[in-house]
C-alpha positions in Angstrom: 0.0 0.0 0.0 1.2 3.5 -0.9 1.7 5.9 1.8 -1.0 8.7 2.0 1.6 11.4 1.3 2.7 9.5 -1.9 -0.8 9.2 -3.0 -1.6 12.9 -2.4 1.7 13.8 -4.4 0.7 11.6 -7.3 -2.8 12.9 -7.2 -1.4 16.5 -7.3 0.9 15.7 -10.2 -1.9 14.2 -12.2 -4.2 17.2 -11.6 -1.3 19.6 -12.5 -0.5 17.6 -15.7 -4.3 17.6 -16.6 -4.5 21.3 -16.1 -1.5 22.0 -18.2 -2.8 19.7 -20.9 -6.2 21.5 -21.0 -4.5 24.9 -21.1 -2.4 23.9 -24.0 -5.5 22.7 -25.9 -7.4 25.9 -25.1 -4.6 28.4 -26.0 -5.3 29.6 -29.6 -2.7 29.5 -32.4 -0.8 32.8 -32.2 -1.7 33.7 -35.7 -5.5 33.1 -34.9 -5.3 35.1 -31.7 -3.3 38.1 -33.5 -5.9 38.4 -36.2 -8.8 38.0 -33.8 -7.5 40.6 -31.4 -7.0 43.1 -34.3 -10.5 42.6 -35.6 -11.9 42.8 -32.2 -10.2 46.2 -31.9 -11.7 47.2 -35.2 -15.2 46.1 -34.0 -14.7 48.3 -31.0 -13.7 51.3 -33.0 -16.6 50.7 -35.4 -18.9 50.5 -32.4 -17.6 53.9 -31.0 -18.1 55.6 -34.4 -21.3 53.7 -35.2 -22.9 55.0 -32.0 -22.1 58.5 -33.3 -23.7 57.7 -36.6 -26.8 56.5 -35.0 -27.0 59.5 -32.7 -25.6 62.5 -34.5 -26.0 64.8 -31.7 -23.2 62.8 -29.9 -20.7 63.4 -32.7 -17.4 64.0 -31.1 -15.0 64.9 -34.1 -11.9 64.3 -32.1 -12.9 60.9 -30.9 -14.2 60.0 -34.5 -10.8 61.0 -36.0 -8.9 59.0 -33.4 -10.9 55.8 -34.2 -10.7 56.3 -38.0 -7.0 56.9 -37.8 -6.6 53.7 -35.7 -8.5 51.6 -38.3 -6.5 53.0 -41.2 -3.2 52.4 -39.4 -4.1 48.9 -38.2 -5.8 47.9 -41.4 -2.7 46.2 -42.7 -1.9 44.1 -39.6 -3.9 40.9 -39.6 -3.5 39.7 -43.1 0.0 38.2 -42.7 -1.6 36.0 -40.0 -3.6 34.1 -42.5 -0.6 32.5 -44.1 -0.7 29.3 -42.0 -3.5 27.0 -43.3 -3.4 25.2 -40.0 -4.4 28.4 -38.2 -8.1 28.2 -39.1 -9.8 29.9 -36.3 -13.1 31.4 -37.7 -11.8 31.5 -41.2 -13.4 29.4 -43.9 -11.4 27.3 -46.3 -12.0 29.9 -49.0 -9.3 32.0 -47.3 -6.7 29.6 -48.8 -8.6 28.4 -51.8 -9.7 31.7 -53.2 -6.6 33.7 -52.3 -7.1 36.3 -55.0 -10.6 37.2 -53.8 -9.5 37.2 -50.2 -6.6 39.5 -51.0 -9.0 41.7 -53.0 -11.2 41.9 -49.8 -8.2 42.9 -47.6 -7.0 45.5 -50.2 -10.5 46.9 -50.2 -10.7 47.2 -46.5 -7.4 49.0 -46.4 -8.5 51.3 -49.0 -11.9 52.2 -47.5 -10.4 52.6 -44.0 -7.9 55.1 -45.5 -10.7 57.0 -47.2 -12.7 57.2 -43.8 -9.6 58.4 -42.2 -9.3 61.2 -44.8 -12.9 62.1 -44.4 -12.6 62.0 -40.5 -9.6 64.3 -40.4 -11.5 67.1 -42.1 -14.9 66.4 -40.6 -16.9 69.1 -39.0 -20.2 67.0 -38.7 -21.4 63.5 -38.9 -22.6 64.0 -42.6 -18.9 64.4 -43.5 -18.1 60.8 -42.5 -21.2 58.8 -43.0 -20.7 57.7 -46.5 -17.1 56.5 -45.9 -18.2 54.9 -42.6 -20.9 52.9 -44.5 -18.2 51.7 -47.0 -16.0 50.4 -44.1 -19.0 48.5 -42.7 -19.8 47.1 -46.2 -16.3 46.0 -46.5 -16.4 44.1 -43.2 -19.7 42.4 -44.1 -18.5 41.5 -47.6 -15.3 39.7 -46.3 -17.3 37.9 -43.4 -19.9 36.7 -46.0 -17.3 34.5 -47.9 -14.4 34.1 -45.5 -15.7 33.8 -42.1 -17.5 30.8 -40.5 -21.1 31.5 -40.1 -22.3 31.8 -36.5 -25.4 29.8 -35.5 
């Protein structure tokens, strides 16, 4: 019979190994995490600006400029994290099968965020940014339609 102390030690080691194994399984691929973090930040920025679009009397030109500049600056960041076909995340197979279309979507996003940034930098009212903001939203939706796994 094993001493109680040895049993407790073996039990503790087993629990530790199981916890480490589960944490290793649950930690996302670094590429998936990098692009999800970037796109979550985009969603946050779009939310801030979208709230102003929906309630024009809350328009804060400085805050809108800041968010638009962030989007334009960050618009190039996540695309390199789609090179590893094993780093699937929420991406559909089309990302790697229809590379030209996916690249066109990323190029379009970069273009429309740059246009939003230009519009925001000179904006004095919400009407100065609404059309460009709408284009950014359309770009997000277009890419998600073909290249992101549909949520149930």
